N, C-alpha and C positions, 0 to 999 in steps of 0.2 A: 222100334217101339213094340211092346208086347201087350196084347189085350188079355186080361184075366177076369174071371167072374168072381166076385166077392160078396159077402153079406155085410150089412150095416150093423154096427154096435154103437150104442150111446154110452158116453161117460157122464155120470151125474155128479153134481156138486156134493162132495163128501162133507161130513161133519168133522172139521179139522180141529175142533176144540172140544169142550165139555158141554154138550147140550146147546151149541150155537144153532141158530135157525137160519142165518143168511150170511152171505159173504159178497164183497164187491170184487169184480174182476179188474185188476189193475193193468195187466199187460198180457197180451197173447204173444207167444213165441213161435206160433205156427200159423199157417193159412191153408185154405182149401188146396188140395193137391200135394201138400208136403207129406213125405214119408215119415212115420213115427215108429219108434220101437218101444217095447215094454220097459217102463221105468224112465222114459224120457220126459223131462219137464215140458209141459205144453203151455202153462200159464202161471201167473202169480196172482193170488187173491188176498184181499185184506178182510179179516174178520174183526170182531169187536176186541180181540185180544192180540192178534199178531198178523204179520204179513207172511204168507206161506206159499211156497212153490208146489204146484200139483203135478205129479208124474202120471202119465197115462198107463193103464195096467195091461195093455195089449199092443200087438204090432198091427200096422196097416197104413192106409192112406187117408189123410184128413178129407172128409166129405163136406161137412158143414160146421161152422161156428154159429151157435144159436144166439149168442149175445155179444155185442161189441164191448170193448174195454170201457170201463166206467159204469157198467150195469151192476145193479145189486140183485143177486139171484138167491132164491130160497134153497136151503139144503134139500137134496133129493131131486132137483130139477136138472134135466139133461142140458149140458153146456156145449158138447161137441159130439159129432158122430164120425165114426171111422170105418172105412171099408176094410174088412178083415177076412181071414179064411180063404186064402188063394186056392183055386182049383185049376191047375194048369193042365192042358192036354197032354196025353201020354207021350206023343211024339214031339212036343214042344221043347225047344232048348231050355236049359236051366236059366232062370232069371238072374240078372246081375244082383249082387248084394246091394241093399238099399243104402248102406253106409260104406263109402269108399275105403275108409281106413280101418276096416274090420280086422281085428287081430286073429291070427290062426288059432284053431282050437287045439293047441298042443297040450295045454294044461288047463285045469279048471280055474276060471278067474276068481279073484277075491270077491266075497259077498259083502255088499255094503247095505246098511240099514237106511231106509228112507223115512222121511218125516211123516208122510200120510200113509194110512194103514193098508198097504198092499204087500206087506212082507218085504224081506231083503231083496235087493237087486244085485246082479252080478256085474263084475267089471269095475274099473276105476272110473272116476268122474270124467265125463266127456263134454267138450264145449259144443254148443249148438252151432250148426253150420251157418256161416255168415254168407250173405248173398253178394255177388259182384255188382259193381255200379251199373252194369248193363242189364241186370236182371229186370224182369217185368215188375211193375208195381204190384203190391199186395192186392189180391182180389177183395172187393167189398164183402162185408159179412152178409151171408145169405140169410133170407128169412127162414124161420123155423119150418121144418117139414114134418108132417105127421108120419110116424113110423108105426107099422102094425106090430102086434105082439110077436108074430113069427118073423124070422129074419127075412129081409127084402133083398133079393138078388138083383144086383145092378152091375153093368159093365163099367170097369174102371181102367183107364190107361195108366200104366205104371212106367215111369221113365226108366231107361236102361241103366242109369247111374245117377248118383246124387249130384246136385249142382256144385260146381267148384267153389271153394271158399274165396272170399275177397277181403280186402282191407279197408272198405269204405265205412264200416260200422265199428266205432271204437269199442274196445273190450272194457266192460264195467258190469258190476253186479247190479241187480234190480234196485236195491236201496240207494245205490250211488246214482243210478240214472234218475230216480225220483227226486233225489236231492238236487241234482243239476237242473232238472226241469223246474223245481220250485224256485231255485235261485236265478233262473233265466240264463243258465250257462250252456253253450253249445259244446258237447263233449268232444267234437272234432277240433276244437281250439285248445283243449286241455292237454298238457304234457303229462303222460303217464309215468309213474315211478314205481308201480307195483310189479310183482313178478310176472314175467311173460308179457309185459306191456299192458297190464291191467290198470285202469284208472281207479284210484282210491278216493275216499272222502277228502283226505288232506289235499289231493291234487285239485279237486273241485274248489275247495276253499281257497287254495293258492291262486286260482284263476280270478278271484274277486279282487277288486281294488277299491279301498284297502281291504285286507283280509280281516274277517270278524274275530272277535275274542272267542276262545273256546267255550266259555260258560254261556255265551249268548247264541250258540249254534242253533238251538231249537227255536229261539225267538226270531232269529234272522230268517230261518226257513219258513216259519209260520207267516211272518209278515210278507215275505216275497211271494208266498203261495197265493195270497189274496191282496193284490195291489189295489189301493184305493186312491185314485187321482184326486188332487186337491181341487175343490170347487165343483165336483160332480155330485150326482145323486147317491142314494143309498146303494150299498152292495149287499146282496143276499148270498150267504154261504150255506150250502146244504149241510145238515147235521147228520153225519153217518160215520161208520167205522168206529175208531177208538173214541172220538169225541162224543158220539152218540151213546156208546156204552158207558163212558165215564159220567156223563150227565145223568143217565138213568140210575147208575149205582150210587152216585152222591145224593140224589133226591131220595132214593130208597133208604139210604143210611141215615140221612139227616132227619127223616120223618118216621123212622122206625126205632132207632136206638137213641135213648136220652143221653145227649152228649154233656160231659162236664170237662172243662179245661183248666188245668193248673199251671202256674208259671214259676220259674226259679232262675235267678241270676247266679252264675257260677264263675269263679276265678279259675280259668283254664291255663294259666301261665305255665304250670308244670307239664300239663298235657302237651302244649305246643312245643315245649322244650324237648319232650320225649319224642315227638314226631320228627323233629330235626335230627336228633341223635340216631333214631332208627334209619332215617334216610341216609345219613352219612356213613353209618357203620355197615349197612347191608346185612344186619343181623337176622332179618326175617328171611333172607334168601335173595339170590341174584334175580333181578328183573321184577321183583315184587314191589308194587307201589304202596307207599305209606302216606296216609292222609289223616287229618283230624276226624273225618267221618269214620275211619276204621276204628279209632279208639272210642268214639261215641257208640258205635255198634257194639263193641266189646263191653263197654260200661253198661249199656242197656241189657245185654244178655246176662251180665253178672247180676244185675238187679232182678231180672226175671227168674234166674236160678234161685235167688234168695226168697222170691215171692211167686211161686209157680201158679198161684191162683189167677194171676192176670193173663196167663197164656190160655185163654178159654174162649168159648163161643156160646151163643144163646141159641138153643134149639126150640123155636116157637111151636113147632108141630107137636113135640112131645113134652113141652114145658119142662125142659131140663137144661142145666148148665153142663157143657161138655168141656172137661179139662183136657187139653191137648197133650199128647205124649211127647212131642218134640216141638222145638221152636223153629218155625220157618220164617226167617226174618225178611220182610219186604223192604225194598229200597225204592222210593218214588223217584222216577227218572223222567225228565222233560226231554222228549225226542221230537224230531220233525213230524212224526205221526200223531203226536199228542202225549198225554200223561200216561205212562205205563208203570206198573208196580210189580216187577218180577221179584221173586224171593229166593233166598238161599236156603235150601233144604237142610234141616237138622243143624242149623247154624250154632246152636248152643253146645253141640258136641265137638266143634272144630277148635283147633289151636289157633293162636293169633296169626301165624303164617298161613294156615289153611283158610282162615277167614279173609285175610288180605287177598289171597289168590282168587277166592270165589267172588269177592266183591269186585275185583278188577275185571274178571271175565263177565260178570253180570252186567256191569256198566258198559263195557265195550259192545257186548251183544245187543243191548238195548239201543245204543246210539246207532248201530248199524241196521236197526230195524229187523233183526233176526231172532228176537226173543220168541221161544216156542210157547204154545198154549200151556204146556205142563209147567213151565217156569212162572206163569202168571196166575196159577191157581194154587190153592192150599196154604196161603199165607196165614200166619197167626198173630203177628205183631209187626208194625211198620215204622220206618224212619223216613221223614221227609226233610231234606237238607235245603231249607230256604235261604240259608246264609250265603250260598254261592251267588245269589242275586243281590246281595247287600241288604237283605231284609233281616230285621232284628228278631222277629218271632211272628207267630200267627196262631190261629185256632184251627188246627187241621181237622178234617172230617174223616171219620173212621172208614176204612175199607169194609164193605159188607162182610159179615161173618167174623170180624176181628173185634177184640175187646179194647185195644189200645193202639195209639199212634203217637210218636214223638217227633216234634218239630225242633230241628237244630238250627239256631239263628247264627247271624254273622258274628265273628270274633273281632272285638274292637278293643283298643287300648283306652282304658278309662281310669279315673282316679279311684283308688280302692284302699280301704284300711287293711294294711298288712303288717303284722307284728307291731301294732300300736302306732303306725305311721301311715299317713296318706301318701301313697306312691302310685305311679302308673302300673297297671296290671292288665293282662289280656283277659277280657270278660266276654261271656256269651250268655244268651238267654235260651233256656229250654222250655218247651210247652208240651204238656202231656194231655191229650184228649182220651177219655175212656168212656165205655158204655156203663152208665150208672145202674143198669139192671144187674150187671155182673160184678162191677167194681165199685165198692163204696169209697168214701173220701179217705178213710184211713189207708186202705190198700193202695189207692192211686198215689197218695202223698208219700208213702214209703218207697214205692218204686221210683218216683221222680227224685226223691231225696237221695236214695242210694245211687242212682245214676249220676247225680251231681257230685256226690262224695267221691266216686271213683275218678271222675274227671278232674276234681280239685286236687286229689292226691292219687295219681295213676298207679302207684305201687300197690294199691288195693286190687289192681287187676290180677296180681300174683297171690296176694294173701287171701282174697275172697274167692278166687276161681278154683 
């Protein structure tokens, strides 16, 4: 064992979004006494917009965790202190490397960008060291210790080498661990199918009996997260994170922007036929998913191109209407963390294959709980697909700062007058809510009617685009 003198440095909760004031600590990946290196993820936090892993910006040994998991911490508050700046005696032998599997410095390692703003880090992604079953239990979170402005010199005992890795802790990403916790699944009982033995979301769902329907994934997770036994008293659920932000945004939107909602029923038989043809032909590209939502998105973007005045925002401070230069298309997604609305940047400039690829990536990232704050900001118009839950339509509330939101209802086979005869056709209902300060009835009606016209005769995707 080697004793070294080090100084304490504190790592404060950063602003991982745009002007966010607080974040909840979901999970700590380190404990007092652990060796950490620059760029190593030490915890996962949840903001009002996304779940984010925080890397530490310096090397050292963890001294104190100021808050336990589950705490909500203001931005700028210290959350962890680390003993750094080793000063070894001149005649002391060289300390062992804190990471046993350190690669030789034969060549400069690849630089990788990190999510939180400490600049790029070097080297490939590394797994956190897993503890053996015989390892001592994690030390309890220490109470906060006041640290003077000048560095405090304290003696710290540094282990000669890192603890050996063990196989008692199953490999899984934080969102998967949270899903398993919400569903009451012990990850040690789950059979992994991911690369290198990593447990995936599908593995967790497969451990359920019976397995849930994919469209009900968010609902199952939400219900399992807050069990309410029959015949018991009331259960109180803290309002925080995404749900708190969603509630605040919806109240602000509903009582700030005068909402108007219009409805239209559409014969989408040709659109559904086109979806099937594109799936079978693979015309958009290998591995690209084709869904009715893709063509609804393209239809709305076509209507917005014909009526760009709807792609706008109301600037209350300057009493101006801001016409947006590009369409950032938001897609409302129900996730285990709550309702998220990530958006596809400059969606109006994308081809149909590019839009399909972006839509698939956006949906997968949201379901995994990995949507970045940047993807959740800057939206200009949104689609909410209530049809996946079997709902015909609704009156959607605008996202703050946007002028319009389109609800896409369930597609049903209904009797319809087609070519002078009543025949069964596939029909859906669209609902467009808009801010009446920006959008009058004529403009809103034209956008809704044009969207419906494209879905009724999808060849207009080509002739109008």
